[in-house]
Residue, then its C-alpha position, 0 to 999 in steps of 0.5 A: m588267122k592260123p590255117i588250122n583255125l580257118v579249116l576248122n571254121l569252114l567245116w564248122l560253118i557247114f556242119c552246124g554254125i550256119w544253123m545256130a547263127i540263124a537261131y541267134t538271128v531269129a532271137a535278135l529279130i524278136c528282141f528288136v521287135l520288142i523295143v525294150t529288149i534291143p540290148f538283148g538283140i544286139a548281144s544275140l547278133r554278137i553271139a551269132g557272129f561268134v557262132l559262125w566263126p568260133f575257132g581262134r576266138t573266145t569270150v572274156p568278161k567285160q571290165d565295166a559289166g555291172p549288176a544290170s548285165c547280171i539282171g539282164n542275163v537272168i531275163w535272157i535265160v528265162f526267155a531265150g537263153w535256155w532255148l539256144a542252149i538246148g539247140h547247142l546240146i542237140t546239135s552236139i549229139p550227132l557231131f559226137l557220133s562221128i570221129i571228125g565231128i568230136p571237136f565240133g561237138w566240144a565246141n558246141l558244148k563250149l558255146i552253151p555258157i555264152s548262150l545262157t549269159p551273153l551280157g557282160v562278156e565280149v568276144v576277142s581273139t584267143d591271142e588277145a584274151f591270153g596275152g593282150r589284156 
């Protein structure tokens, strides 16, 4: 990991990463309680890890994602995705108010698409996303 990514990730963790990861973990626990929604819980935990440490990583579409992930994303948006997207939006506003928080505000806004559609994507290193695939 590059040193700048490490510094950005540590600052991110302090300012908003831990809070959003807790929100994703709560969503995952709710999904685990309802047996049918376990795949959503797994996806939510995957995103929680990404939200904890986002710099130096990105998301790419899975090659084997099919219509089931599209249907699952629609269900996710209705029940949990829009809450998490609003959480990202609300936490980005105070970050934009300070000079040092602007990159973190943008990072928060970049996480909104995966909070809405977590199925059919995977989290990879930025080097792997652009060179190794």
